[in-house]
N, C-alpha and C positions, 0 to 999 in steps of 0.2 A: 737647537735643531741642527742636525748634521746629515749631509747626503754625500755618499761616496760614489764617484763616477770613475770608471776605468776606461782610458782611451789608449788604444794601441797605436804607438807612434811609428811602427814600421809596417809596410805593406806585407800582409801575410801571404807567403808563397805556398804553392800547392804540393811541394815535395817534402816528405818526411822520411827520416831514415833511422835505422837502428844505430845506436852509438855503442861501439864495441867497448865492453867493460864499464859502461856508465848506466846509472839508473834513471836519468832524466835529462832535460835540457832547460835552458832559461830563455824566455822571449822578452827582449827589452820592451818597456812600455812606460807611459807617463801616467802618474796618478794625479788626479785633480780633486782636491778637497775643498768643498764649499762650506764655509761656516757663516752663519748669520746670527748676529747678536743685535737685537733691536732693529734699527733701520740701516745698519752698516753691514755690507757683505765683504768677506775676506776670501781670496782665492790663494791656495798654496799649491805649488807644483813640485812634484817629486819624481825623480827617475827611480824606477824600481824594476823588478823582474817577476814574471809569473812562471812558476815551475810547471812544466808540462810533462805529461807522461802519456805513453801509448799513442804518441803522435797527434793526439786530438784533445785530450782532457786530462785534468789532474786525477790521480787515482782515487777510487772510492771503494766502499765495501761491495759495490755492485759490479765492478768492472775488473777484469783480469788484464794486467798490462802485457802487451805484446810488442809494442813498437815505440821507439824513442825518436826524437827529432835531432837532426843535424843540419847545420847550415849547408845547403846544397852547393854553395859557391866555394866551400872550403876544400879545395883540391889538395892542399898541403897534407891533410890528414887522410886523404882518400886511399892512399896505398895500403893502409892497414885494415880496411873494412873486411868483413868476413868473406864476401864474394871474391874479393881480390886474393885473399890468402888461399882460398880453395882453388881458384883458377891457377895460381902460381904453383901450388902443389901438383896439380894435374899436368901442367906443362913441364915441370922440372923433374918429375919422378924418373929415376933410372932403374933399370933391371937389377943392377948390382946393389941397390939400396933395399931391395925387397928380401925379407928373410926366406930361407930355404923352405920352411914349412908353408909359407904363404904361396910361394911359387908352385909347390906341389899341389896345394889346394886349388890353385887356378887351373892346373892341368885337369884335375878331377872334375871341376865345374865345367870345363870346356867339353869333355866327353859327355857329361850329363846333359849339357845343352844340346849337343848334336843329336843324341838319342831322342830328346823331346821334339826337336825339329823334324826328324824323320817320321816320328809317330803321327805328325799332323798331315802327312801327305794326302790321305784320303778324305780329309775333312772338307765338306762342301764349302764352308766359309773360306778356308785357305785356298781352295781351288779357284774360287771367285777372285780373290785378291791376286793369285798367280796369273789368271787370264787377263786381268786388268794390267798387270805389270808387263805381260808379254805384248799386249796391244799398244801400250804407251811407250815402252822402252825399246831399245834396239835389239835385234835378233842375235847379237853376239857381244862379247866383251870379256874383260879379264876376270870377272867375278862369278862365282858358282851359286846357282839356286839349288839347294840341297835336295829338295823333293822331286825335282825333274832332271837335275844334272845338266840343264842347259846353262849357258853363260849370258851375262848381260853387264850392265854398268853397276857401279857400287850402290847407287841409289835404289835400284829396283831389286838387286840381290838382297840388300839389307831389309827392304820392305817385306819381301816374301818369306825370307828365313825367320824374321821376327814374328810374323803372323803364325807360321807353322809351329813354332816352338812354344806357343802359349795356349794351345787348344787341348792337349792331352791332360793338362793339369798335373804334369810330372816335372815341370821346371823348378829350379831352385827358389828359395825364399830366404830373406833376411828377417828374422823375427822382430827386432827392435824398430825397423822402419816399415814393416809390413809391405815389403817391396820385393819383386821378382827381378833381380838384376840381370841374370843370364839371358833372359828373353829379349833384352834391348841392348845390352853391352856387346855380346858376342856377334850378333848379326852385323852391327856397324863396324866393329873391329875387324872381323874376318873379311868383310867386303873391301875395306880400305887396304888392309894388309895384302890381299890378293892383287889389288889394283896397282899398288906401288912396288910390289916385290919385296915386302918387308920380311925380316927374319922371324923365326919362332920366338926369340927373346923379345923382339919389338912387339909382337902380338900379345904376349903374356903381360908385358909391362903396361900396354895400353888397356888391357882388360882390368888389371888391378886399378889403374887410374879411374876407369869407368865405374867399377864397383865402389871404390872409396867415395867418389863424388855422389853417385846416386843414392847410396845408403845414407850418407849424411844429409842430403837434401830431404829424403824421406823422413828422417828423424826430426829434422828442423821443422817440417810442415806439421807434424804432430798428429794426434788422434782425431782432432776435429776435422782435419783435412780428409782423412781416410773415410770418414762417415759418409761423405758425398762423392769424393773424388777417388778414382782408381790410381793409387800412387805409382804403379808401374807405368802408367801412361804419362803422368806429370813429371815426377822426379826422373823417370826413365829417359825423357827427352834430353835432360842435362847429362845424364850418365852416358848416353850414346855420343853426345857432343864431346865429352871429355875423352872417351876412348878414341874416337875418330881424330880429334884434335891432337892427341898425344902422338898418334902415328904420323900425322901431317907436320909434326914438329912446330906447332904453334908457339909463339912467344906467350908469356903470361898475360900480356895485354890482349893479344889476339884471342887467347882462350877465354878471357873475361867477356869479350865481345861475342864469342860463340855461345857462352852461357846466356847472354842477353837475348840473342836470337832464338835459342832453344826454349828459354823460359816463356817467351811471348807466344810460343806455339804449343805450350804444354796443355794437355787436355785429357779427359777421360772421366765419364760419369757412371755411377753404379746403376742408374735407372734401367739399363738394358736387361738386367737380371729379371725384372718383373715381366718382361715380354719374351724371354728366351731369345733375345736378339743376338746378332753376330758381332756386336761392337767390341768385345774383349780382344778379338784378333786384330781389329782395326786400331785399338789402342797401342799395341806393341808395334804394329807395322808403321804407324805414324810416328811413334816416339823414335824408333831406330832411324827411319828415313829423315825426319826433321832434325834430329840431332846431328846426323851425318851432314845434311845440307848446311846446317849452321856452322859446322867446322870448316867446310870448304869455302863458304862465303867469307868467314873471318880471315882465312888464309889470303883471300884476295882483297882485303881491306874493308869489307862490309862491317859496319859497327852495330852494336846492340847496347841495350841499357846496361850500365855498369853496376847497377844494384837491382837486378831483376828479381833477386830472392828477397831481400830485406827492405827494398824501397817502399815508399808510402803507397805507390800504385803498382807494386810488384806482386809476386806470387803469394807471399804470406798475407799481404793486405787483402787480397781478393779471395784467397782459398783456405785461410786458416784463422782460428781465433786463439790458438795456443802455441804459436810458432816461437821457437827458442833459438836465437842466432848463435848461441854458444855451441850448439850441436854441429854447426857447419864446419867448425875447425877443431873439434874435439880430438886432441892428441894426434894431430896429423903427423904421420911418419913414425908414430909410436904404437898407436892402437890400429891394428889392421882389421877393418870391419869385414873385409872379404872372408877372413878366416872364421867369422861368426855365422856365415851363411849355411843354411840347412839344405839337405837334399829331401825331396818329397818321396815318401815311401808309397803312400796311397795315391791313386789317380783321381784326386778330388781336391776341392778347395782346402787350403791349409787350415782354415778355421775348424774343419771337421776332424782333423787328424788326432788331436789330443783325446777327444771323446772316443774316437774309433779305437785307439790303442787301449784306453781304459776299459771299454766294453770287451775287447779281445782278451784282456787280462782276466776279467770276471768269468767269461765263458770257458776259458782254458782252465782256470783254477778250480771251478766248480763243476766242470764237465756238463755245462748246460747245452740244451738243444733249443733252437729258436721257438719251438712250440711251447716250451716251458715258461716263456717270458710274457708277462702281461703288460709291463710298463717299463720304459727306460727314460730317465731324466738325465740329460746332459747339462752339467753345471758349467756355464760358460761366461766369458767376458762380454762386455757390451758390443765390441766390434763384431763378434760372431752373430749376435742378434741383429745388428744393423745390416749385415751382408746376407746372412742366410735366412733371416726371418721372412723375407718376401717370397721365398720359394716353398710353397706348400704342396703344390701338385705339379711336379716337373713334367714338361712335355717333350723335352729332347734329352739326349745323352749328356750334352754339355750342361744344361740347366740342372740335371740330376746331380751333377758333381757339387752343386751348391745347396743340396738338400740334406740336412742332417739325418732325417729319417731314412732316406735312401742309402746313405753311406753306412749307417749303423745296421740297416737291414741286410746289406751285402756282407758286412762283417759277421753278423749273426748266422747267416746261412752258408757262407763260403770261407769264412776266416780271413778274407782278404777283399779289398775293394780296388781291384785292378782294372786295366783297360777292358779286358774281355768280359769281366763281370758286369761292368757298366753297359757295354755294347749289347750284351745278350739278355740282361735281366733287370735293367733299371726300373722297368715298369711291369715286370712279371707279377702275377697275382700275389705270391707269397711276400715279395718285397713291398708291394703297395700296401698289403695288410699290415706288415711290420711297421711301415712308415707311420701309420696311424697310432701306433703305440708309443711313439717317440715325442718327447717335448724338450724344449730348452728353457732353462731358468738361469737368471743372472746370479752370479756367485761373487761375493765381495773379494774373497781371497784370490780367485782366479783373475778377476778384473784388476786388482791392485798389482799383481805380478806382471800382467800384460802391459806392453808388448815385449818386455825384456825376456820374460819366461812365459811359455804357453803350457799351462798346467791342464791335464786332462782329469776330469772327475765325472763319474756316472753313478747313479743309483738305479739298481735293477730290482724290480718286483717280479716274483715268480708265481706260478699257479698254485704252489703249495704254501704260499704265504710268507716265503722268505723275502727279506729285504737286504740285498747285497750291494756292496760299494766297491768301486774300482778307482784307482788313482795312478796317474803316470806323470812324473815331474819333468821328464824330457822325452818327447815323442821320438819315435824312430826316425833317424835322419838328422836330428839336431847335432851340433858339434860334440856334445857329450855322449851321444848315442848314435854315432855316425855310421855311414856305410863304408866298408872296406873297398879297396880297389877291385877286388874280385867281385864284390856285390855290385859295384858301379858298372863293371863290364857286363855283368849279367842283366842288369837293368837296361843298359843301352841296347843290348842285343834284343831283349824283349820288345822294346819300343820300336826298333828298326824293323823287326819282323812283323809287328802289329801294323805298321804303316806300309808294309811291303815295299820298303825303300832301299834296303841293302841286305846282302846275304850274310850268313854267319861268318864266312871266311873274310868278307870285306870288313866286318865290324871288329874281328880279332886283329886284323892288320891295322885298322885305324887306331885302336886302343894302343897298340905297341908304338905306333907313330907318335901319338900324343904324349905318351910317357917319356918320349925323347925329343919333344918339340923344342926345347931350349937349344938343342944342337943343330936345328935345321937352319941353313943359311937363307932359305926362302920358304914361305908358307906354301904357296901353290894351291892347287885344287885338292880337296880332301878325297874325292873319288875320281879315278881316271876316266 
């Protein structure tokens, strides 16, 4: 008879870490084997190791490994962990290292963000946040609140500008991370740049640092994170910290501490969609403000968790089941994720765009009228179902932007789902009726390609019995089907006029200024 007892000889600590480049770790232990033969007992002691995976248990067919263990006291190897490498990149990036095409794309994204912010001026939720900032903040300062043109401190300018730029649903998006970087990076970067008198090149380099960090954090957190959490609110906090920290010239170690403080404040839940609540604007406002705060605190010696992303009690541990630490440092300095960012053509949630383009294709190709359509099926990825599925009967303009039926109804009736179409018609009788004809179905091909590619597929049934299909492999605004500078100027102008926030002359002058931003010795206010 033999019994095997395993006794762990070392006190088990509560910290677990990813080990860069390794599949697992070993925990020292003692094996005690008790053998009994007749009336004599023999004890044998062996030193051995238990292979651990996922920070908690050995791998099995029922578990997906996401976390590995590292001795928390081993500071000698600390300098190479993913968070440190990402922080070093953000701190050390220089304008001259950025390829020309990426610099130009950053200018494009900056103008696009300003247009989105101006479009949010009349939003009730944005005005509420603006009044809060005006009450809590000083009545003057070096930083510009775009929707009112008053000035205040960096904190409150970043807060309001971030809220304003994420309500029209026209701000940029990175497909692979399902993240809206502009709405959190530019508010923080612009506020700090105006506060310290930074140059145009400084602002552009800081924005690139913010995009590269935020996108990689979003990719790292994975699809499981996005199902519950609004990645723009979570990854966006670190993106804002990176942009602000770069302008403040944080050292790599200070930047790492800024990440730690930003990550511990990262938040944003999708539950608000079910109630048509205002939380989405709060997500970007808080992300930009908290990221900026984290950078300023780090500059003054405030410390944060060094492994806030991949630590055992960090963001991945609490917010993801499929986190991949390799995503954090994927070809840093070689692959420019900012250049992969898409512009939004329709004024709605990005998950609706592929199907909207596909339906538009069918209607134009076959000359259909909305009255001829009896049924539309949008073939979508699971993420679209998770986010859009809860919105069945939208009660507000903003909630309608997350309704597949509403978006396709506007496309069918107006050939576009723009700001004015939503504002005037989102719940009009013809649109509401068309909404009832639309359904979403999970599609394996579309889901497999997502999030790297957002394929649009629809099946349209008509009153005369036809069954038509549409397919779009790159929605309008994606890098392979992007907007020209002329189109971007027109889009920014439409957004500014919609928000009654700037004149046509002001927007043309602003665009010309941004196309030459790299030559500006000082950013200054965007509007006099």
